[in-house]
C-alpha positions as a Markdown table, in Angstrom:
| # | Residue | x | y | z |
|---|---|---|---|---|
| 1 | Met | 0.4 | 0.0 | 0.0 |
| 2 | Ala | 1.0 | 3.4 | -0.7 |
| 3 | Leu | 1.3 | 6.2 | 1.6 |
| 4 | Met | -0.6 | 9.1 | 0.3 |
| 5 | Ile | 1.4 | 12.8 | 0.7 |
| 6 | Val | -0.5 | 15.8 | -0.2 |
| 7 | His | 2.0 | 18.5 | -1.9 |
| 8 | His | 1.5 | 21.8 | -4.3 |
| 9 | Pro | 4.6 | 23.8 | -5.1 |
| 10 | Gly | 2.8 | 26.7 | -4.3 |
| 11 | Tyr | 3.0 | 25.9 | -0.5 |
| 12 | Thr | 6.7 | 28.0 | -1.0 |
| 13 | Ile | 6.3 | 31.3 | -1.7 |
| 14 | Asp | 9.0 | 34.4 | -2.0 |
| 15 | Leu | 9.5 | 35.9 | 0.8 |
| 16 | Pro | 12.1 | 38.4 | 2.0 |
| 17 | Ala | 15.5 | 37.0 | 3.2 |
| 18 | Ser | 15.5 | 38.2 | 6.3 |
| 19 | His | 12.0 | 37.3 | 6.7 |
| 20 | Pro | 12.0 | 35.1 | 10.3 |
| 21 | Phe | 9.4 | 32.3 | 8.6 |
| 22 | Pro | 11.2 | 29.3 | 7.3 |
| 23 | Met | 9.2 | 29.1 | 3.8 |
| 24 | Asp | 11.6 | 27.1 | 1.9 |
| 25 | Lys | 11.0 | 24.7 | 4.3 |
| 26 | Phe | 7.9 | 22.9 | 2.2 |
| 27 | Arg | 9.9 | 22.9 | -0.7 |
| 28 | Val | 12.8 | 21.1 | 0.5 |
| 29 | Leu | 10.8 | 18.8 | 2.3 |
| 30 | Arg | 9.1 | 17.7 | -0.7 |
| 31 | Glu | 12.5 | 17.2 | -2.4 |
| 32 | Gln | 13.8 | 15.3 | 0.4 |
| 33 | Leu | 10.9 | 13.0 | 0.2 |
| 34 | Gly | 11.4 | 12.5 | -3.4 |
| 35 | His | 15.0 | 11.0 | -3.3 |
| 36 | Arg | 15.0 | 9.1 | 0.4 |
| 37 | Pro | 13.2 | 5.9 | -0.7 |
| 38 | Leu | 10.4 | 5.1 | 2.7 |
| 39 | Ala | 9.1 | 1.7 | 3.4 |
| 40 | Thr | 6.1 | 2.2 | 1.3 |
| 41 | Pro | 5.5 | 4.3 | -2.1 |
| 42 | Ile | 4.3 | 7.4 | -2.1 |
| 43 | Glu | 1.3 | 8.5 | -4.1 |
| 44 | Trp | 1.2 | 12.1 | -4.7 |
| 45 | Leu | -1.6 | 13.9 | -4.0 |
| 46 | Thr | -2.3 | 17.9 | -5.5 |
| 47 | Pro | -4.9 | 19.8 | -3.4 |
| 48 | Gln | -7.1 | 22.5 | -4.7 |
| 49 | Pro | -7.2 | 26.0 | -3.1 |
| 50 | Ala | -9.7 | 25.7 | -0.1 |
| 51 | Gly | -13.5 | 27.1 | -1.2 |
| 52 | Ile | -14.8 | 30.2 | 0.6 |
| 53 | Glu | -17.8 | 28.2 | 2.0 |
| 54 | Ala | -15.1 | 25.5 | 3.9 |
| 55 | Leu | -13.5 | 28.9 | 5.1 |
| 56 | Ala | -16.6 | 30.3 | 5.9 |
| 57 | Arg | -17.6 | 27.4 | 8.3 |
| 58 | Val | -14.8 | 28.6 | 11.0 |
| 59 | His | -13.8 | 32.0 | 9.7 |
| 60 | Thr | -15.9 | 35.5 | 10.1 |
| 61 | Arg | -17.3 | 36.8 | 6.6 |
| 62 | Gly | -15.7 | 40.2 | 7.8 |
| 63 | Tyr | -12.0 | 38.9 | 8.2 |
| 64 | Leu | -11.9 | 36.6 | 5.0 |
| 65 | Asn | -13.2 | 39.8 | 3.2 |
| 66 | Ala | -9.8 | 41.8 | 4.5 |
| 67 | Leu | -7.8 | 38.8 | 4.3 |
| 68 | Leu | -9.0 | 37.9 | 0.6 |
| 69 | Tyr | -9.2 | 41.6 | -0.6 |
| 70 | Gly | -6.5 | 43.1 | 0.7 |
| 71 | Glu | -7.8 | 45.0 | 3.8 |
| 72 | Leu | -6.1 | 44.3 | 6.5 |
| 73 | Asp | -4.8 | 46.9 | 8.7 |
| 74 | Arg | -0.8 | 47.3 | 9.4 |
| 75 | Ala | -1.6 | 45.9 | 13.2 |
| 76 | Ala | -3.6 | 42.9 | 11.4 |
| 77 | Gln | -0.5 | 42.1 | 9.5 |
| 78 | Arg | 1.9 | 42.4 | 12.4 |
| 79 | Arg | 0.1 | 40.0 | 14.3 |
| 80 | Ser | -0.2 | 37.8 | 11.5 |
| 81 | Gly | 3.9 | 37.9 | 11.0 |
| 82 | Phe | 3.3 | 38.7 | 7.2 |
| 83 | Val | 2.9 | 41.4 | 4.8 |
| 84 | Trp | -0.5 | 40.7 | 2.8 |
| 85 | Ser | 0.0 | 39.7 | -1.0 |
| 86 | Pro | -2.1 | 37.9 | -3.2 |
| 87 | Ala | 0.3 | 35.1 | -3.3 |
| 88 | Leu | 0.4 | 34.8 | 0.3 |
| 89 | Val | -3.7 | 34.5 | 0.3 |
| 90 | Glu | -3.7 | 31.4 | -2.7 |
| 91 | Arg | -0.7 | 29.7 | -0.4 |
| 92 | Val | -3.1 | 29.6 | 2.7 |
| 93 | Arg | -5.8 | 28.3 | 0.5 |
| 94 | Leu | -3.9 | 25.8 | -1.1 |
| 95 | Glu | -2.0 | 24.9 | 2.5 |
| 96 | Thr | -5.9 | 24.3 | 3.9 |
| 97 | Gly | -7.2 | 22.9 | 0.9 |
| 98 | Gly | -4.4 | 20.4 | 1.3 |
| 99 | Thr | -5.1 | 19.5 | 4.7 |
| 100 | Leu | -8.8 | 19.4 | 3.4 |
| 101 | Leu | -7.7 | 16.9 | 0.9 |
| 102 | Thr | -5.2 | 15.0 | 3.4 |
| 103 | Leu | -8.4 | 14.1 | 5.7 |
| 104 | Glu | -10.5 | 12.8 | 3.0 |
| 105 | Ala | -7.6 | 10.7 | 2.3 |
| 106 | Ala | -7.0 | 9.2 | 5.6 |
| 107 | Leu | -10.9 | 8.8 | 5.6 |
| 108 | Asp | -10.3 | 6.7 | 2.2 |
| 109 | Ser | -7.3 | 4.7 | 3.3 |
| 110 | Gly | -6.4 | 5.0 | 7.3 |
| 111 | Leu | -4.0 | 6.9 | 6.8 |
| 112 | Ala | -2.5 | 10.3 | 4.9 |
| 113 | Cys | 0.3 | 13.1 | 5.6 |
| 114 | Asn | 0.4 | 16.7 | 4.2 |
| 115 | Ser | 3.5 | 18.4 | 3.9 |
| 116 | Ala | 2.3 | 21.7 | 5.1 |
| 117 | Gly | -0.5 | 22.2 | 7.7 |
| 118 | Gly | -1.3 | 22.9 | 11.3 |
| 119 | Thr | -2.0 | 26.6 | 11.4 |
| 120 | His | -3.1 | 26.2 | 14.7 |
| 121 | His | -3.0 | 30.0 | 16.0 |
| 122 | Ala | -5.7 | 31.5 | 13.4 |
| 123 | His | -8.5 | 33.0 | 15.2 |
| 124 | Ala | -12.3 | 33.0 | 13.7 |
| 125 | Asp | -12.0 | 36.9 | 13.3 |
| 126 | Ala | -7.8 | 37.4 | 13.0 |
| 127 | Ala | -4.4 | 36.0 | 12.3 |
| 128 | Ser | -1.8 | 35.2 | 14.4 |
| 129 | Gly | 1.9 | 33.7 | 14.9 |
| 130 | Tyr | 1.9 | 32.8 | 11.1 |
| 131 | Cys | -1.6 | 31.2 | 11.0 |
| 132 | Leu | -3.7 | 33.1 | 8.5 |
| 133 | Ile | -6.4 | 30.4 | 7.9 |
| 134 | Asn | -6.4 | 27.9 | 10.6 |
| 135 | Asp | -6.3 | 24.4 | 8.3 |
| 136 | Leu | -7.1 | 22.0 | 11.2 |
| 137 | Ala | -10.3 | 23.5 | 11.9 |
| 138 | Val | -11.6 | 24.0 | 8.5 |
| 139 | Ala | -10.8 | 20.6 | 7.9 |
| 140 | Ala | -13.0 | 19.4 | 11.1 |
| 141 | Ala | -15.8 | 21.4 | 10.1 |
| 142 | His | -15.9 | 20.6 | 6.8 |
| 143 | Ala | -15.9 | 16.8 | 7.5 |
| 144 | Leu | -18.9 | 17.2 | 10.2 |
| 145 | Ala | -20.6 | 19.4 | 7.3 |
| 146 | Gln | -20.5 | 16.6 | 4.6 |
| 147 | Gly | -21.4 | 13.9 | 6.8 |
| 148 | Trp | -18.3 | 12.2 | 6.6 |
| 149 | Val | -17.8 | 12.1 | 10.6 |
| 150 | Glu | -19.8 | 12.8 | 13.8 |
| 151 | Arg | -17.2 | 13.1 | 16.2 |
| 152 | Val | -13.2 | 14.5 | 15.1 |
| 153 | Leu | -10.3 | 14.3 | 17.5 |
| 154 | Ile | -7.3 | 16.9 | 17.1 |
| 155 | Val | -4.2 | 15.8 | 18.7 |
| 156 | Asp | -1.7 | 18.6 | 18.6 |
| 157 | Cys | 1.8 | 18.1 | 19.5 |
| 158 | Asp | 3.1 | 21.5 | 18.4 |
| 159 | Val | 5.4 | 23.1 | 21.1 |
| 160 | His | 2.9 | 25.9 | 21.1 |
| 161 | Gln | -0.8 | 25.6 | 22.1 |
| 162 | Gly | -3.1 | 25.2 | 19.8 |
| 163 | Asp | -4.8 | 28.4 | 20.9 |
| 164 | Gly | -7.0 | 29.1 | 18.1 |
| 165 | Thr | -8.1 | 25.7 | 17.0 |
| 166 | Ala | -9.0 | 25.8 | 20.8 |
| 167 | Arg | -11.0 | 28.7 | 21.0 |
| 168 | Leu | -13.2 | 27.7 | 17.9 |
| 169 | Phe | -14.4 | 24.7 | 19.0 |
| 170 | Thr | -14.9 | 25.3 | 22.4 |
| 171 | Gly | -18.6 | 23.8 | 23.6 |
| 172 | Val | -18.5 | 21.7 | 19.9 |
| 173 | Pro | -18.9 | 18.4 | 21.5 |
| 174 | Asp | -18.1 | 16.9 | 18.0 |
| 175 | Val | -14.6 | 18.1 | 18.3 |
| 176 | Phe | -12.6 | 17.5 | 20.9 |
| 177 | Thr | -9.2 | 19.3 | 21.0 |
| 178 | Phe | -5.9 | 18.0 | 23.2 |
| 179 | Ser | -3.0 | 20.2 | 23.2 |
| 180 | Met | 0.5 | 19.0 | 24.4 |
| 181 | His | 2.8 | 21.9 | 24.4 |
| 182 | Ala | 5.7 | 23.7 | 26.5 |
| 183 | Ala | 3.8 | 25.8 | 29.4 |
| 184 | Arg | 6.0 | 28.8 | 29.3 |
| 185 | Asn | 5.9 | 29.2 | 25.1 |
| 186 | Phe | 3.7 | 31.7 | 22.8 |
| 187 | Pro | 0.9 | 32.2 | 23.0 |
| 188 | Ala | 1.3 | 34.1 | 26.5 |
| 189 | Arg | -2.7 | 33.8 | 27.0 |
| 190 | Lys | -3.8 | 30.5 | 26.5 |
| 191 | Ala | -7.1 | 29.3 | 25.5 |
| 192 | Lys | -8.7 | 26.1 | 27.0 |
| 193 | Ser | -8.7 | 23.2 | 24.9 |
| 194 | Asp | -10.7 | 20.1 | 26.0 |
| 195 | Leu | -6.9 | 18.6 | 27.6 |
| 196 | Asp | -4.2 | 20.6 | 27.7 |
| 197 | Val | -0.9 | 19.0 | 28.8 |
| 198 | Ala | 1.5 | 21.6 | 29.7 |
| 199 | Leu | 5.3 | 20.4 | 30.0 |
| 200 | Pro | 8.0 | 22.0 | 31.5 |
| 201 | Asn | 10.8 | 23.5 | 29.8 |
| 202 | Gly | 13.7 | 21.1 | 28.9 |
| 203 | Thr | 11.2 | 18.0 | 28.7 |
| 204 | Asp | 13.2 | 15.4 | 26.8 |
| 205 | Asp | 12.3 | 12.1 | 25.0 |
| 206 | Gly | 11.7 | 10.0 | 27.7 |
| 207 | Gly | 9.1 | 12.3 | 29.5 |
| 208 | Tyr | 7.6 | 14.0 | 26.5 |
| 209 | Leu | 6.7 | 10.0 | 25.5 |
| 210 | Ala | 5.5 | 9.1 | 28.7 |
| 211 | Ala | 3.2 | 11.8 | 29.0 |
| 212 | Leu | 1.9 | 11.7 | 25.8 |
| 213 | Ala | 1.2 | 7.6 | 26.1 |
| 214 | Ser | -0.3 | 8.5 | 29.9 |
| 215 | Tyr | -3.2 | 10.3 | 27.7 |
| 216 | Leu | -3.7 | 9.4 | 24.3 |
| 217 | Pro | -5.1 | 5.6 | 24.4 |
| 218 | Gly | -7.4 | 6.2 | 27.0 |
| 219 | Leu | -8.5 | 9.5 | 25.3 |
| 220 | Leu | -8.9 | 7.4 | 21.9 |
| 221 | Ala | -10.9 | 4.9 | 24.0 |
| 222 | Ala | -13.5 | 7.4 | 25.7 |
| 223 | Tyr | -14.1 | 9.7 | 23.1 |
| 224 | Gln | -13.9 | 7.2 | 19.8 |
| 225 | Pro | -13.6 | 9.4 | 17.4 |
| 226 | Asp | -14.2 | 9.0 | 13.7 |
| 227 | Val | -10.6 | 10.8 | 12.4 |
| 228 | Val | -7.9 | 12.1 | 14.0 |
| 229 | Leu | -6.1 | 15.4 | 13.1 |
| 230 | Tyr | -2.5 | 15.1 | 14.0 |
| 231 | Asp | -0.5 | 18.1 | 14.3 |
| 232 | Ala | 3.1 | 17.4 | 14.5 |
| 233 | Gly | 5.2 | 20.3 | 15.1 |
| 234 | Val | 8.8 | 19.7 | 15.1 |
| 235 | Asp | 9.5 | 22.4 | 17.6 |
| 236 | Val | 9.4 | 20.4 | 20.4 |
| 237 | His | 12.8 | 19.8 | 19.1 |
| 238 | Arg | 15.8 | 20.9 | 21.4 |
| 239 | Asp | 17.5 | 22.8 | 18.8 |
| 240 | Asp | 14.3 | 24.6 | 17.6 |
| 241 | Arg | 14.7 | 28.8 | 17.4 |
| 242 | Leu | 11.3 | 29.0 | 18.9 |
| 243 | Gly | 10.6 | 25.7 | 21.1 |
| 244 | Tyr | 11.8 | 25.4 | 24.9 |
| 245 | Leu | 11.6 | 21.6 | 25.1 |
| 246 | Ala | 14.5 | 18.9 | 24.1 |
| 247 | Leu | 13.5 | 15.9 | 21.8 |
| 248 | Ser | 16.3 | 14.4 | 19.6 |
| 249 | Asp | 15.8 | 13.2 | 16.1 |
| 250 | Asp | 14.8 | 9.7 | 17.5 |
| 251 | Gly | 12.1 | 11.1 | 19.8 |
| 252 | Leu | 10.6 | 12.9 | 17.1 |
| 253 | Tyr | 10.2 | 9.8 | 15.4 |
| 254 | Gln | 8.9 | 7.8 | 18.3 |
| 255 | Arg | 6.4 | 10.3 | 19.1 |
| 256 | Asp | 5.3 | 10.2 | 15.7 |
| 257 | Ala | 5.0 | 6.2 | 15.4 |
| 258 | Tyr | 3.6 | 6.4 | 18.8 |
| 259 | Val | 0.4 | 8.7 | 17.6 |
| 260 | Leu | -0.1 | 7.4 | 14.5 |
| 261 | Gly | -0.1 | 3.3 | 15.3 |
| 262 | Cys | -2.4 | 4.1 | 18.3 |
| 263 | Cys | -4.9 | 5.3 | 15.9 |
| 264 | Arg | -4.3 | 2.8 | 13.4 |
| 265 | Gly | -4.0 | -0.1 | 16.1 |
| 266 | Ala | -7.8 | 1.6 | 17.4 |
| 267 | Asp | -8.7 | 1.5 | 13.5 |
| 268 | Ile | -9.2 | 4.9 | 13.5 |
| 269 | Pro | -8.0 | 7.0 | 10.5 |
| 270 | Val | -5.3 | 9.8 | 10.9 |
| 271 | Ala | -4.6 | 12.9 | 8.9 |
| 272 | Ala | -1.5 | 14.2 | 9.7 |
| 273 | Val | 0.4 | 17.4 | 9.1 |
| 274 | Ile | 3.7 | 19.0 | 9.9 |
| 275 | Gly | 3.1 | 22.1 | 11.9 |
| 276 | Gly | 5.2 | 24.2 | 13.0 |
| 277 | Gly | 9.5 | 24.2 | 12.9 |
| 278 | Tyr | 12.0 | 26.8 | 13.1 |
| 279 | Asp | 15.6 | 26.3 | 12.2 |
| 280 | Arg | 17.6 | 28.4 | 10.0 |
| 281 | Asp | 19.1 | 25.4 | 8.3 |
| 282 | Ile | 16.6 | 24.6 | 6.0 |
| 283 | Asp | 17.8 | 21.0 | 5.2 |
| 284 | Val | 18.1 | 20.2 | 8.7 |
| 285 | Leu | 14.5 | 21.2 | 9.6 |
| 286 | Ala | 13.4 | 19.6 | 6.4 |
| 287 | Ala | 14.4 | 16.5 | 7.6 |
| 288 | Arg | 13.0 | 17.0 | 11.1 |
| 289 | His | 9.7 | 17.3 | 9.4 |
| 290 | Ala | 10.4 | 13.9 | 7.6 |
| 291 | Gln | 10.3 | 11.9 | 10.4 |
| 292 | Leu | 6.8 | 12.2 | 10.5 |
| 293 | His | 6.2 | 11.0 | 6.8 |
| 294 | Arg | 9.5 | 8.2 | 7.8 |
| 295 | Ala | 7.1 | 6.9 | 11.0 |
| 296 | Ala | 3.9 | 6.7 | 8.9 |
| 297 | Ala | 5.4 | 4.9 | 6.1 |
| 298 | Asp | 7.0 | 2.7 | 8.7 |
| 299 | Ile | 3.5 | 2.1 | 10.8 |
| 300 | Leu | 1.8 | 1.9 | 6.9 |
| 301 | Glu | 4.3 | -1.2 | 6.2 |
| 302 | Arg | 3.6 | -3.0 | 9.2 |
| 303 | Thr | -0.3 | -2.4 | 9.4 |
| 304 | Gly | -1.1 | -2.6 | 5.7 |
C-alpha cells in the first residue's frame, strides 16, 4: 500500500531573505521525500485551494473579506507575521485545501499526510503567529458538515498551544481538542482546550513520550473519534529556535510513530500535518519534518 502525501509547489512563495518564517522548508521537504526511499511507495496528491464556503465555517465573513481582498490593517498584518500579498492568500488557501484533501484521503485509506499545515493559531476573526487560516479547524468542520464523520479528535503536539483551534471549538462536542505543548511559550495567554497537557521547559524524549502515553490511548478509547487530525510540529526539538523542549531526532520519530500507531491500532483514520518548526538550516529542518512521513510509511508497512 502506498502512503498518500499531499503537496503543492504553491506551498512555498517568495519572502524577503530576512523573514523569520522558514518558507523554503516545504519545497525542501518535498525534495527530500522524493530522494529518500520510505518503507512504502508514495502516492502524491495535489490539492486545490480551499473554497470560501469551507473557510467560512470557522472564520467570520468580515475577516475573510479583509484577508482575501487585501484590507488587513498594519496591526493585523503584524499579528499575522506576514505582509499581505495575493500570493500569500493563494498559499494559505492551498495549504488549507491540502489539509482538507489529507483528511479525505485518510478517511479513504486510513492514513495520509500533508507536507504543510498545522496553522493552529488562527482565530475566527484574526490571524496570529504565522497562521492566517486555521486549516485544522476548517478540515474538522468540513468533515462534519459533509456528514463524513460525527466526532473529530485533534491531537496537537506542536510546542505551542493550539489556542485558535481550542477557541474555535469551545463548547462544540463534535470536536475534541487535545494540546500537548510547552507551558511557558507562545501564546502568552492560553486558551482552554478540551485537554491541555503543559510540559515544563527542557522535557526530553523520555518525559515527553511518557506524558503522551499516559493520555492518548485513554482519550481514543473514551472519545472514540471517527477521525484524528494530528499536528506533528517539530518545534519540540531541542535545537528549535522557538521551542523550549528537548526532543531528539529519534524522539520526534518515536512520538509520530506512537500517535499514528495508536490510531491505526484502534482502527481510527488519521490525517497528519507537519506543524511548526524553526531552524535557519532548512535542510536540517526539513529532515525533522520528514520524520513524520518516515514514521507513517513504517506504520503503514506494518499494518497494511
